[in-house]
VMD Tcl script that builds the backbone (N, CA, C; Angstrom):
set m [mol new atoms 540]
animate dup $m
set s [atomselect $m all]
$s set {name element resname resid chain x y z} {
  {N N MET 1 A 107.446 188.799 -116.356}
  {CA C MET 1 A 106.708 189.322 -117.418}
  {C C MET 1 A 107.607 190.148 -118.341}
  {N N ALA 2 A 108.496 190.696 -117.817}
  {CA C ALA 2 A 109.431 191.478 -118.610}
  {C C ALA 2 A 110.179 190.595 -119.581}
  {N N LYS 3 A 110.519 189.389 -119.188}
  {CA C LYS 3 A 111.223 188.488 -120.080}
  {C C LYS 3 A 110.327 188.102 -121.261}
  {N N PHE 4 A 109.089 187.909 -121.015}
  {CA C PHE 4 A 108.162 187.539 -122.072}
  {C C PHE 4 A 108.075 188.649 -123.107}
  {N N LEU 5 A 108.012 189.896 -122.634}
  {CA C LEU 5 A 107.938 191.009 -123.556}
  {C C LEU 5 A 109.197 191.104 -124.401}
  {N N LEU 6 A 110.311 190.799 -123.798}
  {CA C LEU 6 A 111.560 190.877 -124.531}
  {C C LEU 6 A 111.596 189.806 -125.610}
  {N N LEU 7 A 111.134 188.648 -125.307}
  {CA C LEU 7 A 111.142 187.570 -126.292}
  {C C LEU 7 A 110.187 187.884 -127.437}
  {N N SER 8 A 109.023 188.419 -127.118}
  {CA C SER 8 A 108.093 188.732 -128.176}
  {C C SER 8 A 108.609 189.865 -129.037}
  {N N GLU 9 A 109.337 190.836 -128.467}
  {CA C GLU 9 A 109.904 191.907 -129.266}
  {C C GLU 9 A 111.034 191.379 -130.120}
  {N N ALA 10 A 111.761 190.462 -129.588}
  {CA C ALA 10 A 112.869 189.901 -130.353}
  {C C ALA 10 A 112.326 189.104 -131.529}
  {N N ALA 11 A 111.255 188.364 -131.312}
  {CA C ALA 11 A 110.705 187.573 -132.400}
  {C C ALA 11 A 110.098 188.489 -133.457}
  {N N ALA 12 A 109.469 189.544 -133.015}
  {CA C ALA 12 A 108.851 190.459 -133.946}
  {C C ALA 12 A 109.902 191.251 -134.690}
  {N N GLY 13 A 110.934 191.542 -134.055}
  {CA C GLY 13 A 111.981 192.356 -134.661}
  {C C GLY 13 A 112.784 191.582 -135.660}
  {N N HIS 14 A 112.927 190.322 -135.520}
  {CA C HIS 14 A 113.752 189.571 -136.459}
  {C C HIS 14 A 113.025 189.354 -137.771}
  {N N GLY 15 A 111.705 189.318 -137.785}
  {CA C GLY 15 A 110.947 189.126 -139.010}
  {C C GLY 15 A 111.147 187.741 -139.564}
  {N N ALA 16 A 111.497 186.797 -138.715}
  {CA C ALA 16 A 111.747 185.443 -139.189}
  {C C ALA 16 A 110.444 184.729 -139.394}
  {N N ALA 17 A 110.314 184.008 -140.431}
  {CA C ALA 17 A 109.106 183.254 -140.730}
  {C C ALA 17 A 109.229 181.892 -140.120}
  {N N HIS 18 A 108.139 181.416 -139.652}
  {CA C HIS 18 A 108.132 180.085 -139.053}
  {C C HIS 18 A 108.077 179.061 -140.154}
  {N N ALA 19 A 108.580 177.958 -139.946}
  {CA C ALA 19 A 108.582 176.899 -140.941}
  {C C ALA 19 A 107.295 176.121 -140.859}
  {N N GLN 20 A 106.756 175.771 -141.983}
  {CA C GLN 20 A 105.535 174.994 -142.081}
  {C C GLN 20 A 105.920 173.523 -141.996}
  {N N PRO 21 A 105.106 172.665 -141.303}
  {CA C PRO 21 A 105.432 171.246 -141.273}
  {C C PRO 21 A 105.109 170.621 -142.622}
  {N N VAL 22 A 105.981 169.794 -143.118}
  {CA C VAL 22 A 105.829 169.157 -144.407}
  {C C VAL 22 A 106.147 167.681 -144.249}
  {N N ALA 23 A 105.276 166.785 -144.824}
  {CA C ALA 23 A 105.526 165.345 -144.755}
  {C C ALA 23 A 106.065 164.896 -146.106}
  {N N PHE 24 A 107.015 164.077 -146.064}
  {CA C PHE 24 A 107.652 163.528 -147.265}
  {C C PHE 24 A 108.226 164.633 -148.153}
  {N N GLY 25 A 108.363 165.746 -147.662}
  {CA C GLY 25 A 108.988 166.830 -148.379}
  {C C GLY 25 A 108.057 167.585 -149.306}
  {N N PHE 26 A 106.869 167.124 -149.516}
  {CA C PHE 26 A 105.971 167.852 -150.440}
  {C C PHE 26 A 104.524 167.901 -149.953}
  {N N VAL 27 A 104.152 167.157 -148.913}
  {CA C VAL 27 A 102.765 167.107 -148.468}
  {C C VAL 27 A 102.598 168.068 -147.296}
  {N N ASN 28 A 101.885 169.131 -147.537}
  {CA C ASN 28 A 101.617 170.100 -146.482}
  {C C ASN 28 A 100.268 169.806 -145.831}
  {N N PRO 29 A 99.832 170.499 -144.759}
  {CA C PRO 29 A 98.586 170.179 -144.052}
  {C C PRO 29 A 97.351 170.304 -144.933}
  {N N GLY 30 A 97.258 171.210 -145.870}
  {CA C GLY 30 A 96.091 171.336 -146.749}
  {C C GLY 30 A 95.933 170.115 -147.630}
  {N N MET 31 A 97.044 169.523 -148.029}
  {CA C MET 31 A 96.991 168.334 -148.861}
  {C C MET 31 A 96.496 167.150 -148.054}
  {N N TRP 32 A 96.838 167.092 -146.770}
  {CA C TRP 32 A 96.342 166.005 -145.914}
  {C C TRP 32 A 94.809 166.064 -145.825}
  {N N VAL 33 A 94.270 167.235 -145.701}
  {CA C VAL 33 A 92.815 167.393 -145.613}
  {C C VAL 33 A 92.183 166.969 -146.936}
  {N N ALA 34 A 92.773 167.371 -148.054}
  {CA C ALA 34 A 92.246 167.002 -149.365}
  {C C ALA 34 A 92.310 165.495 -149.566}
  {N N LEU 35 A 93.406 164.864 -149.137}
  {CA C LEU 35 A 93.560 163.430 -149.272}
  {C C LEU 35 A 92.516 162.692 -148.423}
  {N N ALA 36 A 92.246 163.173 -147.203}
  {CA C ALA 36 A 91.250 162.544 -146.318}
  {C C ALA 36 A 89.849 162.677 -146.920}
  {N N MET 37 A 89.524 163.802 -147.472}
  {CA C MET 37 A 88.196 164.006 -148.068}
  {C C MET 37 A 88.023 163.136 -149.307}
  {N N THR 38 A 89.082 163.036 -150.123}
  {CA C THR 38 A 89.021 162.194 -151.313}
  {C C THR 38 A 88.818 160.742 -150.930}
  {N N THR 39 A 89.526 160.293 -149.900}
  {CA C THR 39 A 89.388 158.922 -149.419}
  {C C THR 39 A 87.968 158.693 -148.896}
  {N N LEU 40 A 87.415 159.603 -148.142}
  {CA C LEU 40 A 86.059 159.480 -147.602}
  {C C LEU 40 A 85.036 159.400 -148.737}
  {N N ILE 41 A 85.168 160.257 -149.739}
  {CA C ILE 41 A 84.236 160.250 -150.866}
  {C C ILE 41 A 84.358 158.943 -151.639}
  {N N ALA 42 A 85.581 158.456 -151.826}
  {CA C ALA 42 A 85.778 157.196 -152.548}
  {C C ALA 42 A 85.124 156.041 -151.797}
  {N N ILE 43 A 85.265 156.007 -150.489}
  {CA C ILE 43 A 84.643 154.945 -149.683}
  {C C ILE 43 A 83.123 155.048 -149.777}
  {N N LEU 44 A 82.580 156.253 -149.710}
  {CA C LEU 44 A 81.133 156.438 -149.815}
  {C C LEU 44 A 80.612 155.953 -151.165}
  {N N VAL 45 A 81.341 156.243 -152.253}
  {CA C VAL 45 A 80.922 155.809 -153.583}
  {C C VAL 45 A 81.055 154.291 -153.702}
  {N N TRP 46 A 82.161 153.737 -153.140}
  {CA C TRP 46 A 82.394 152.289 -153.196}
  {C C TRP 46 A 81.300 151.523 -152.456}
  {N N LYS 47 A 80.803 152.044 -151.334}
  {CA C LYS 47 A 79.745 151.396 -150.537}
  {C C LYS 47 A 78.334 151.770 -151.051}
  {N N LYS 48 A 78.267 152.502 -152.136}
  {CA C LYS 48 A 77.010 152.880 -152.792}
  {C C LYS 48 A 76.085 153.677 -151.860}
  {N N VAL 49 A 76.627 154.553 -151.090}
  {CA C VAL 49 A 75.857 155.393 -150.178}
  {C C VAL 49 A 74.956 156.362 -150.958}
  {N N PRO 50 A 75.416 156.987 -152.052}
  {CA C PRO 50 A 74.507 157.874 -152.784}
  {C C PRO 50 A 73.280 157.121 -153.313}
  {N N GLY 51 A 73.473 155.867 -153.756}
  {CA C GLY 51 A 72.333 155.065 -154.210}
  {C C GLY 51 A 71.360 154.793 -153.078}
  {N N LEU 52 A 71.901 154.533 -151.889}
  {CA C LEU 52 A 71.026 154.315 -150.732}
  {C C LEU 52 A 70.259 155.587 -150.387}
  {N N ILE 53 A 70.937 156.698 -150.466}
  {CA C ILE 53 A 70.279 157.967 -150.151}
  {C C ILE 53 A 69.179 158.254 -151.172}
  {N N THR 54 A 69.501 158.080 -152.479}
  {CA C THR 54 A 68.490 158.347 -153.501}
  {C C THR 54 A 67.353 157.340 -153.438}
  {N N SER 55 A 67.648 156.061 -153.145}
  {CA C SER 55 A 66.555 155.081 -153.027}
  {C C SER 55 A 65.689 155.401 -151.812}
  {N N GLY 56 A 66.284 155.871 -150.729}
  {CA C GLY 56 A 65.499 156.299 -149.559}
  {C C GLY 56 A 64.619 157.483 -149.890}
  {N N LEU 57 A 65.196 158.439 -150.644}
  {CA C LEU 57 A 64.398 159.592 -151.061}
  {C C LEU 57 A 63.295 159.170 -152.027}
  {N N ASP 58 A 63.633 158.262 -152.965}
  {CA C ASP 58 A 62.634 157.781 -153.913}
  {C C ASP 58 A 61.491 157.051 -153.212}
  {N N SER 59 A 61.824 156.217 -152.224}
  {CA C SER 59 A 60.757 155.510 -151.491}
  {C C SER 59 A 59.901 156.499 -150.700}
  {N N GLY 60 A 60.547 157.539 -150.146}
  {CA C GLY 60 A 59.779 158.571 -149.442}
  {C C GLY 60 A 58.855 159.311 -150.392}
  {N N ILE 61 A 59.367 159.604 -151.604}
  {CA C ILE 61 A 58.548 160.284 -152.613}
  {C C ILE 61 A 57.390 159.385 -153.033}
  {N N ALA 62 A 57.692 158.083 -153.223}
  {CA C ALA 62 A 56.636 157.141 -153.620}
  {C C ALA 62 A 55.562 157.046 -152.533}
  {N N GLU 63 A 55.971 157.037 -151.277}
  {CA C GLU 63 A 55.004 156.966 -150.168}
  {C C GLU 63 A 54.145 158.232 -150.135}
  {N N ILE 64 A 54.755 159.380 -150.329}
  {CA C ILE 64 A 54.015 160.641 -150.345}
  {C C ILE 64 A 53.052 160.668 -151.538}
  {N N ARG 65 A 53.531 160.184 -152.714}
  {CA C ARG 65 A 52.668 160.140 -153.900}
  {C C ARG 65 A 51.474 159.216 -153.649}
  {N N LYS 66 A 51.742 158.063 -152.992}
  {CA C LYS 66 A 50.661 157.130 -152.673}
  {C C LYS 66 A 49.644 157.778 -151.734}
  {N N GLN 67 A 50.133 158.506 -150.734}
  {CA C GLN 67 A 49.232 159.189 -149.803}
  {C C GLN 67 A 48.434 160.278 -150.526}
  {N N LEU 68 A 49.064 160.981 -151.462}
  {CA C LEU 68 A 48.350 162.005 -152.231}
  {C C LEU 68 A 47.262 161.370 -153.096}
  {N N ASP 69 A 47.575 160.226 -153.719}
  {CA C ASP 69 A 46.574 159.531 -154.533}
  {C C ASP 69 A 45.401 159.077 -153.675}
  {N N GLU 70 A 45.711 158.550 -152.483}
  {CA C GLU 70 A 44.637 158.134 -151.557}
  {C C GLU 70 A 43.797 159.337 -151.150}
  {N N ALA 71 A 44.461 160.462 -150.891}
  {CA C ALA 71 A 43.735 161.675 -150.496}
  {C C ALA 71 A 42.836 162.153 -151.641}
  {N N LYS 72 A 43.335 162.072 -152.894}
  {CA C LYS 72 A 42.510 162.461 -154.040}
  {C C LYS 72 A 41.298 161.547 -154.163}
  {N N ALA 73 A 41.531 160.233 -153.977}
  {CA C ALA 73 A 40.414 159.284 -154.068}
  {C C ALA 73 A 39.391 159.557 -152.968}
  {N N LEU 74 A 39.869 159.814 -151.756}
  {CA C LEU 74 A 38.960 160.121 -150.643}
  {C C LEU 74 A 38.195 161.411 -150.904}
  {N N ARG 75 A 38.873 162.387 -151.471}
  {CA C ARG 75 A 38.207 163.653 -151.765}
  {C C ARG 75 A 37.117 163.451 -152.822}
  {N N ALA 76 A 37.442 162.669 -153.873}
  {CA C ALA 76 A 36.450 162.400 -154.915}
  {C C ALA 76 A 35.252 161.654 -154.325}
  {N N GLU 77 A 35.522 160.697 -153.451}
  {CA C GLU 77 A 34.437 159.945 -152.807}
  {C C GLU 77 A 33.588 160.862 -151.924}
  {N N ALA 78 A 34.259 161.737 -151.182}
  {CA C ALA 78 A 33.541 162.675 -150.310}
  {C C ALA 78 A 32.688 163.631 -151.141}
  {N N GLU 79 A 33.220 164.090 -152.270}
  {CA C GLU 79 A 32.438 164.984 -153.122}
  {C C GLU 79 A 31.234 164.261 -153.715}
  {N N ALA 80 A 31.429 162.981 -154.085}
  {CA C ALA 80 A 30.304 162.204 -154.617}
  {C C ALA 80 A 29.225 162.030 -153.541}
  {N N LEU 81 A 29.648 161.735 -152.314}
  {CA C LEU 81 A 28.683 161.594 -151.209}
  {C C LEU 81 A 27.974 162.916 -150.934}
  {N N ARG 82 A 28.731 164.008 -150.976}
  {CA C ARG 82 A 28.134 165.323 -150.729}
  {C C ARG 82 A 27.094 165.627 -151.806}
  {N N LYS 83 A 27.427 165.329 -153.071}
  {CA C LYS 83 A 26.486 165.566 -154.159}
  {C C LYS 83 A 25.256 164.678 -153.991}
  {N N GLU 84 A 25.488 163.417 -153.618}
  {CA C GLU 84 A 24.360 162.486 -153.433}
  {C C GLU 84 A 23.423 162.995 -152.340}
  {N N TYR 85 A 23.990 163.430 -151.210}
  {CA C TYR 85 A 23.146 163.924 -150.123}
  {C C TYR 85 A 22.497 165.255 -150.479}
  {N N ALA 86 A 23.196 166.085 -151.241}
  {CA C ALA 86 A 22.573 167.341 -151.691}
  {C C ALA 86 A 21.384 167.037 -152.593}
  {N N ASP 87 A 21.550 166.030 -153.480}
  {CA C ASP 87 A 20.431 165.623 -154.336}
  {C C ASP 87 A 19.286 165.060 -153.497}
  {N N LYS 88 A 19.626 164.271 -152.474}
  {CA C LYS 88 A 18.585 163.709 -151.611}
  {C C LYS 88 A 17.849 164.819 -150.868}
  {N N ILE 89 A 18.585 165.816 -150.407}
  {CA C ILE 89 A 17.960 166.935 -149.694}
  {C C ILE 89 A 17.038 167.697 -150.645}
  {N N ALA 90 A 17.521 167.937 -151.871}
  {CA C ALA 90 A 16.685 168.644 -152.855}
  {C C ALA 90 A 15.440 167.814 -153.163}
  {N N GLY 91 A 15.612 166.492 -153.308}
  {CA C GLY 91 A 14.461 165.624 -153.557}
  {C C GLY 91 A 13.497 165.629 -152.388}
  {N N ALA 92 A 14.036 165.619 -151.172}
  {CA C ALA 92 A 13.174 165.638 -149.987}
  {C C ALA 92 A 12.410 166.960 -149.904}
  {N N GLU 93 A 13.076 168.054 -150.233}
  {CA C GLU 93 A 12.387 169.347 -150.219}
  {C C GLU 93 A 11.284 169.374 -151.272}
  {N N LYS 94 A 11.563 168.800 -152.449}
  {CA C LYS 94 A 10.556 168.744 -153.511}
  {C C LYS 94 A 9.386 167.875 -153.066}
  {N N ASP 95 A 9.699 166.704 -152.466}
  {CA C ASP 95 A 8.641 165.815 -151.975}
  {C C ASP 95 A 7.804 166.507 -150.901}
  {N N ALA 96 A 8.478 167.241 -150.015}
  {CA C ALA 96 A 7.755 167.944 -148.956}
  {C C ALA 96 A 6.830 169.008 -149.555}
  {N N ALA 97 A 7.318 169.718 -150.579}
  {CA C ALA 97 A 6.471 170.731 -151.229}
  {C C ALA 97 A 5.274 170.074 -151.911}
  {N N GLU 98 A 5.514 168.929 -152.567}
  {CA C GLU 98 A 4.406 168.212 -153.209}
  {C C GLU 98 A 3.406 167.711 -152.174}
  {N N MET 99 A 3.919 167.179 -151.058}
  {CA C MET 99 A 3.027 166.691 -149.999}
  {C C MET 99 A 2.204 167.841 -149.422}
  {N N LEU 100 A 2.836 168.988 -149.243}
  {CA C LEU 100 A 2.128 170.152 -148.716}
  {C C LEU 100 A 1.041 170.604 -149.689}
  {N N ALA 101 A 1.369 170.650 -150.987}
  {CA C ALA 101 A 0.373 171.045 -151.985}
  {C C ALA 101 A -0.772 170.037 -152.019}
  {N N HIS 102 A -0.437 168.743 -151.930}
  {CA C HIS 102 A -1.475 167.701 -151.933}
  {C C HIS 102 A -2.357 167.834 -150.692}
  {N N ALA 103 A -1.727 168.076 -149.543}
  {CA C ALA 103 A -2.504 168.232 -148.308}
  {C C ALA 103 A -3.428 169.455 -148.398}
  {N N LYS 104 A -2.923 170.545 -148.980}
  {CA C LYS 104 A -3.761 171.739 -149.134}
  {C C LYS 104 A -4.942 171.448 -150.049}
  {N N SER 105 A -4.684 170.734 -151.170}
  {CA C SER 105 A -5.792 170.434 -152.087}
  {C C SER 105 A -6.796 169.497 -151.417}
  {N N GLU 106 A -6.317 168.528 -150.639}
  {CA C GLU 106 A -7.236 167.640 -149.919}
  {C C GLU 106 A -8.049 168.427 -148.889}
  {N N ALA 107 A -7.380 169.346 -148.188}
  {CA C ALA 107 A -8.088 170.156 -147.197}
  {C C ALA 107 A -9.148 171.023 -147.874}
  {N N ASP 108 A -8.797 171.608 -149.036}
  {CA C ASP 108 A -9.780 172.410 -149.768}
  {C C ASP 108 A -10.957 171.551 -150.212}
  {N N ALA 109 A -10.649 170.318 -150.676}
  {CA C ALA 109 A -11.721 169.411 -151.107}
  {C C ALA 109 A -12.610 169.031 -149.923}
  {N N ILE 110 A -11.994 168.774 -148.763}
  {CA C ILE 110 A -12.767 168.417 -147.566}
  {C C ILE 110 A -13.644 169.584 -147.146}
  {N N ILE 111 A -13.092 170.794 -147.202}
  {CA C ILE 111 A -13.870 171.986 -146.826}
  {C C ILE 111 A -15.033 172.182 -147.795}
  {N N ALA 112 A -14.757 172.020 -149.114}
  {CA C ALA 112 A -15.829 172.181 -150.108}
  {C C ALA 112 A -16.908 171.127 -149.892}
  {N N LYS 113 A -16.513 169.872 -149.615}
  {CA C LYS 113 A -17.490 168.802 -149.374}
  {C C LYS 113 A -18.290 169.096 -148.112}
  {N N ALA 114 A -17.612 169.581 -147.072}
  {CA C ALA 114 A -18.314 169.904 -145.827}
  {C C ALA 114 A -19.326 171.031 -146.056}
  {N N GLU 115 A -18.907 172.035 -146.848}
  {CA C GLU 115 A -19.835 173.128 -147.139}
  {C C GLU 115 A -21.035 172.611 -147.936}
  {N N ALA 116 A -20.775 171.753 -148.931}
  {CA C ALA 116 A -21.875 171.197 -149.736}
  {C C ALA 116 A -22.777 170.331 -148.859}
  {N N ASP 117 A -22.168 169.507 -148.010}
  {CA C ASP 117 A -22.964 168.659 -147.111}
  {C C ASP 117 A -23.791 169.505 -146.148}
  {N N THR 118 A -23.181 170.577 -145.654}
  {CA C THR 118 A -23.899 171.461 -144.735}
  {C C THR 118 A -25.069 172.132 -145.446}
  {N N THR 119 A -24.835 172.594 -146.664}
  {CA C THR 119 A -25.911 173.225 -147.443}
  {C C THR 119 A -27.035 172.222 -147.695}
  {N N ALA 120 A -26.669 170.998 -148.084}
  {CA C ALA 120 A -27.678 169.960 -148.335}
  {C C ALA 120 A -28.434 169.616 -147.051}
  {N N LEU 121 A -27.709 169.525 -145.935}
  {CA C LEU 121 A -28.345 169.215 -144.653}
  {C C LEU 121 A -29.320 170.327 -144.258}
  {N N ILE 122 A -28.889 171.571 -144.446}
  {CA C ILE 122 A -29.767 172.702 -144.115}
  {C C ILE 122 A -31.008 172.657 -144.997}
  {N N ALA 123 A -30.815 172.370 -146.299}
  {CA C ALA 123 A -31.975 172.304 -147.211}
  {C C ALA 123 A -32.916 171.174 -146.795}
  {N N ARG 124 A -32.351 169.997 -146.440}
  {CA C ARG 124 A -33.193 168.879 -145.995}
  {C C ARG 124 A -33.938 169.238 -144.713}
  {N N ARG 125 A -33.243 169.875 -143.794}
  {CA C ARG 125 A -33.891 170.244 -142.533}
  {C C ARG 125 A -34.993 171.281 -142.772}
  {N N GLU 126 A -34.721 172.243 -143.679}
  {CA C GLU 126 A -35.747 173.243 -143.997}
  {C C GLU 126 A -36.966 172.565 -144.615}
  {N N LYS 127 A -36.721 171.616 -145.549}
  {CA C LYS 127 A -37.828 170.900 -146.182}
  {C C LYS 127 A -38.600 170.087 -145.149}
  {N N MET 128 A -37.853 169.431 -144.250}
  {CA C MET 128 A -38.529 168.654 -143.200}
  {C C MET 128 A -39.366 169.569 -142.324}
  {N N ALA 129 A -38.809 170.744 -141.991}
  {CA C ALA 129 A -39.557 171.686 -141.156}
  {C C ALA 129 A -40.796 172.192 -141.911}
  {N N GLU 130 A -40.610 172.506 -143.203}
  {CA C GLU 130 A -41.757 172.959 -143.998}
  {C C GLU 130 A -42.805 171.858 -144.107}
  {N N ASP 131 A -42.331 170.608 -144.306}
  {CA C ASP 131 A -43.275 169.480 -144.383}
  {C C ASP 131 A -44.018 169.305 -143.063}
  {N N LYS 132 A -43.313 169.450 -141.956}
  {CA C LYS 132 A -43.972 169.329 -140.646}
  {C C LYS 132 A -44.983 170.449 -140.454}
  {N N ILE 133 A -44.563 171.654 -140.892}
  {CA C ILE 133 A -45.490 172.793 -140.755}
  {C C ILE 133 A -46.719 172.559 -141.636}
  {N N ALA 134 A -46.491 172.096 -142.883}
  {CA C ALA 134 A -47.612 171.843 -143.790}
  {C C ALA 134 A -48.502 170.740 -143.223}
  {N N ALA 135 A -47.887 169.683 -142.687}
  {CA C ALA 135 A -48.675 168.588 -142.103}
  {C C ALA 135 A -49.460 169.091 -140.904}
  {N N ALA 136 A -48.806 169.950 -140.096}
  {CA C ALA 136 A -49.497 170.498 -138.933}
  {C C ALA 136 A -50.661 171.390 -139.392}
  {N N GLU 137 A -50.404 172.191 -140.473}
  {CA C GLU 137 A -51.479 173.037 -140.992}
  {C C GLU 137 A -52.637 172.173 -141.502}
  {N N ARG 138 A -52.299 171.107 -142.286}
  {CA C ARG 138 A -53.343 170.223 -142.798}
  {C C ARG 138 A -54.105 169.565 -141.649}
  {N N GLY 139 A -53.319 169.129 -140.624}
  {CA C GLY 139 A -53.979 168.525 -139.457}
  {C C GLY 139 A -54.899 169.513 -138.751}
  {N N ALA 140 A -54.420 170.768 -138.646}
  {CA C ALA 140 A -55.222 171.794 -137.968}
  {C C ALA 140 A -56.465 172.119 -138.794}
  {N N VAL 141 A -56.281 172.220 -140.137}
  {CA C VAL 141 A -57.424 172.508 -141.005}
  {C C VAL 141 A -58.426 171.358 -140.920}
  {N N ALA 142 A -57.929 170.115 -140.964}
  {CA C ALA 142 A -58.822 168.957 -140.891}
  {C C ALA 142 A -59.544 168.928 -139.552}
  {N N GLU 143 A -58.780 169.198 -138.499}
  {CA C GLU 143 A -59.398 169.212 -137.169}
  {C C GLU 143 A -60.430 170.330 -137.078}
  {N N LEU 144 A -60.068 171.488 -137.668}
  {CA C LEU 144 A -60.993 172.615 -137.650}
  {C C LEU 144 A -62.239 172.289 -138.470}
  {N N ARG 145 A -62.083 171.621 -139.609}
  {CA C ARG 145 A -63.229 171.215 -140.426}
  {C C ARG 145 A -64.103 170.223 -139.667}
  {N N ASN 146 A -63.403 169.267 -139.026}
  {CA C ASN 146 A -64.179 168.284 -138.243}
  {C C ASN 146 A -64.996 168.976 -137.143}
  {N N LYS 147 A -64.357 169.897 -136.469}
  {CA C LYS 147 A -65.070 170.608 -135.399}
  {C C LYS 147 A -66.205 171.454 -135.984}
  {N N ALA 148 A -65.889 172.073 -137.160}
  {CA C ALA 148 A -66.942 172.893 -137.801}
  {C C ALA 148 A -68.089 172.001 -138.248}
  {N N ALA 149 A -67.731 170.806 -138.802}
  {CA C ALA 149 A -68.778 169.885 -139.250}
  {C C ALA 149 A -69.583 169.389 -138.055}
  {N N GLU 150 A -68.876 169.077 -136.981}
  {CA C GLU 150 A -69.586 168.625 -135.769}
  {C C GLU 150 A -70.485 169.739 -135.238}
  {N N ALA 151 A -69.927 170.959 -135.262}
  {CA C ALA 151 A -70.728 172.081 -134.771}
  {C C ALA 151 A -71.924 172.321 -135.683}
  {N N ALA 152 A -71.677 172.218 -137.028}
  {CA C ALA 152 A -72.791 172.417 -137.970}
  {C C ALA 152 A -73.822 171.306 -137.812}
  {N N THR 153 A -73.322 170.076 -137.625}
  {CA C THR 153 A -74.231 168.947 -137.443}
  {C C THR 153 A -75.045 169.142 -136.174}
  {N N ALA 154 A -74.373 169.539 -135.120}
  {CA C ALA 154 A -75.091 169.738 -133.853}
  {C C ALA 154 A -76.092 170.873 -133.995}
  {N N ALA 155 A -75.660 171.939 -134.701}
  {CA C ALA 155 A -76.573 173.070 -134.881}
  {C C ALA 155 A -77.745 172.672 -135.762}
  {N N ALA 156 A -77.451 171.897 -136.839}
  {CA C ALA 156 A -78.527 171.457 -137.733}
  {C C ALA 156 A -79.457 170.525 -136.990}
  {N N ARG 157 A -78.898 169.646 -136.192}
  {CA C ARG 157 A -79.734 168.722 -135.426}
  {C C ARG 157 A -80.644 169.514 -134.480}
  {N N GLY 158 A -79.990 170.512 -133.871}
  {CA C GLY 158 A -80.801 171.322 -132.947}
  {C C GLY 158 A -81.896 172.093 -133.687}
  {N N LEU 159 A -81.597 172.658 -134.857}
  {CA C LEU 159 A -82.564 173.403 -135.643}
  {C C LEU 159 A -83.653 172.473 -136.178}
  {N N ILE 160 A -83.202 171.318 -136.664}
  {CA C ILE 160 A -84.167 170.376 -137.221}
  {C C ILE 160 A -85.093 169.898 -136.105}
  {N N ALA 161 A -84.524 169.617 -134.973}
  {CA C ALA 161 A -85.345 169.123 -133.865}
  {C C ALA 161 A -86.317 170.212 -133.413}
  {N N ALA 162 A -85.853 171.443 -133.481}
  {CA C ALA 162 A -86.723 172.502 -133.003}
  {C C ALA 162 A -87.742 172.919 -134.052}
  {N N LYS 163 A -87.438 172.913 -135.319}
  {CA C LYS 163 A -88.309 173.469 -136.323}
  {C C LYS 163 A -89.046 172.426 -137.139}
  {N N HIS 164 A -88.635 171.259 -137.202}
  {CA C HIS 164 A -89.322 170.261 -138.038}
  {C C HIS 164 A -90.211 169.389 -137.174}
  {N N THR 165 A -91.329 169.179 -137.788}
  {CA C THR 165 A -92.296 168.316 -137.131}
  {C C THR 165 A -92.481 167.124 -138.032}
  {N N ALA 166 A -93.330 166.216 -137.660}
  {CA C ALA 166 A -93.563 165.018 -138.442}
  {C C ALA 166 A -94.201 165.405 -139.752}
  {N N LYS 167 A -94.984 166.386 -139.806}
  {CA C LYS 167 A -95.638 166.835 -141.009}
  {C C LYS 167 A -94.601 167.406 -141.949}
  {N N ALA 168 A -93.629 168.187 -141.468}
  {CA C ALA 168 A -92.587 168.788 -142.307}
  {C C ALA 168 A -91.658 167.705 -142.798}
  {N N ASP 169 A -91.416 166.674 -141.984}
  {CA C ASP 169 A -90.540 165.571 -142.394}
  {C C ASP 169 A -91.197 164.819 -143.522}
  {N N LYS 170 A -92.493 164.640 -143.457}
  {CA C LYS 170 A -93.204 163.894 -144.486}
  {C C LYS 170 A -93.104 164.649 -145.795}
  {N N ALA 171 A -93.233 165.961 -145.788}
  {CA C ALA 171 A -93.161 166.765 -146.995}
  {C C ALA 171 A -91.747 166.671 -147.585}
  {N N LEU 172 A -90.738 166.666 -146.781}
  {CA C LEU 172 A -89.348 166.565 -147.254}
  {C C LEU 172 A -89.093 165.195 -147.867}
  {N N VAL 173 A -89.585 164.168 -147.262}
  {CA C VAL 173 A -89.404 162.819 -147.757}
  {C C VAL 173 A -90.115 162.678 -149.093}
  {N N ASP 174 A -91.321 163.204 -149.193}
  {CA C ASP 174 A -92.068 163.136 -150.446}
  {C C ASP 174 A -91.337 163.903 -151.539}
  {N N GLU 175 A -90.835 165.021 -151.205}
  {CA C GLU 175 A -90.091 165.847 -152.167}
  {C C GLU 175 A -88.861 165.095 -152.633}
  {N N ALA 176 A -88.118 164.429 -151.759}
  {CA C ALA 176 A -86.906 163.697 -152.095}
  {C C ALA 176 A -87.272 162.527 -152.977}
  {N N ILE 177 A -88.393 161.855 -152.709}
  {CA C ILE 177 A -88.813 160.707 -153.499}
  {C C ILE 177 A -89.223 161.210 -154.875}
  {N N GLY 178 A -89.881 162.293 -154.958}
  {CA C GLY 178 A -90.340 162.843 -156.213}
  {C C GLY 178 A -89.142 163.281 -157.069}
  {N N GLY 179 A -88.070 163.683 -156.480}
  {CA C GLY 179 A -86.873 164.124 -157.221}
  {C C GLY 179 A -86.117 162.969 -157.805}
  {N N LEU 180 A -86.455 161.795 -157.350}
  {CA C LEU 180 A -85.769 160.626 -157.873}
  {C C LEU 180 A -86.471 160.137 -159.075}
}
mol reanalyze $m
mol bondsrecalc $m
mol representation Tube
mol addrep $m
């Protein structure tokens, strides 16, 4: 290790610069790198690699644009369907409200007709009851008159039989004939 230190001190102490490798007397390592890069770029341009890259990018852009156009068309179609169904829902709600109003008016009409029919039925039944009562009264009065007439006839027959004699009958007959 001591020898190594001596050599490194000797190299440092001399201040000698190392020689750079040079090809053909003028081409240094940086120029080799520049020459290789220039050659690579020239080959890439000669094989039209930038055109391939840009055409690949252009086709990718065209595909994305096509997908965006399809998405816009789908969105417009979806919005049209949404509007159509919203209109259908609004129409259905309107129809339901109209049906409900119509049903209410029909129910009111049915109730009014039922009330009128009930009133008419009650009036007819009252009239029938009054007619039956009147007929029963007339029947009772007639029956009572018949019984009174029968009773009067029986009483008159009894009185006539008891109080009239043949002589009184003759006077009545003569009187009736004379009145004619």
